[in-house]
N, C-alpha and C positions, 0 to 999 in steps of 0.2 A: 736207499732202503731205510724205511723207518726202524727205529730201535725196537718199538713195540710192534709185534707182528699183527696185532689186532687194531692198530691205529687207524688204518684206512677203513676197516670194517665199522669202527665206532665213530669215525669222523669223515663224513662224505666230502668235507671241504679241506681235506688234508693238503691237496695240491695247492689250493689257493693260499692256505696258511703258510706253506713252505715258500711260495713265491713272495709273500709279504716279508718273511724273515730274510730271504735272499736279497730282496731290494734294500731292506734296512741295512744289512751287512755291507752291501756295495756302496751305499750312500752315507756311511758313517752315522747311521741312526737318525738321519734327518727325515722326519715323518712327512714333511711337505713334498719330498721327492717320490713318495710312494703312495700318494693319495688314491690313484687309480687301483692299485693293488688292494688297499684297504677297502675301497668301495666294492670291488669284485668279491672279496672275502665276505663282507657284510651281506651282499646280495645272496651269496651262496648259503650262508647260515640262515638268513631269513627264509629262503626258499625251502630248505630242508626242515626248518621248524614248522612251516605251514603244512608240509607233507605229513610230518609226524602228528601234528594236531588233527588233521583231517582223518588220518588212519585211526587214531585213537577214538575220535568221535564216531567213526563207523565200525568200531569193534575189530579192526584189522590188526593182526599181530604178525610179526614184530612191528612196532611203531615206525622204526627206521627200516626202510626196505632193504632186502638183501642186496649185496653189491651187484649181483647179476641183473637185478631189476632196475637199478638206478638210471642207467642210460635211457631205457625205454620210458621211464617216468618223466625224465627231463624232456625227451622228445615229444611225448604226449602234451606236456605243458606248453612247449614251444608251438606245437601245431594249433592248440586252442587259442594262443595269444595272436598268432598270425591270422587265423581264419575268424577269430571272434572279434 
């Protein structure tokens, strides 16, 4: 459970961030052992940055979608990547 109750609301990549920290803790902070976790976290941050930038450009608010909408947005993106 996050210490900050709004942490997940404000950080859509909290799960990925926690996995990075867990991997680092388990591997004595050897970054080379956690490269996949770092890449996944970076991909998550990049994705949500693009979503926020697009929403801002189209006048949608809030720029970071509500938590209830995030899974749908990710699924829509995946569907366009698969069929596009």
